[in-house]
C-alpha angles and dihedrals in degrees: 000000000000118000105231125207117233107238092201097050133102116240091249088062097050129094087237090068091117090062090059100046092116090058091055090046088055090051092049090052098050109124112261091233092067101025122107116245113256089248093053091044092053092046089053092047092053090052092048092050089059095045122107089218093065112104121169094331095314132104110238090202096063107002097241128137099251094214091059094045093049093050093070113072098215094052119101138200112265087218090054093240093127 
């Protein structure tokens, strides 16, 4: 049976998580003075998970990995949802 990728999932929720470990390492190492709080990050992730522009962890509006964009406090949603 083929292992299918969830198109409406964040990367952290996919089986391919191991392939993206360096992205999560980058997020962990963002300087605290520019990093989103964990609460803000999770709020953003919940909004992204409901968005029609989310496709396999990427924003179809701008092409970013939403988990990386949300991790920096000053960043914003290109669709103006957060």
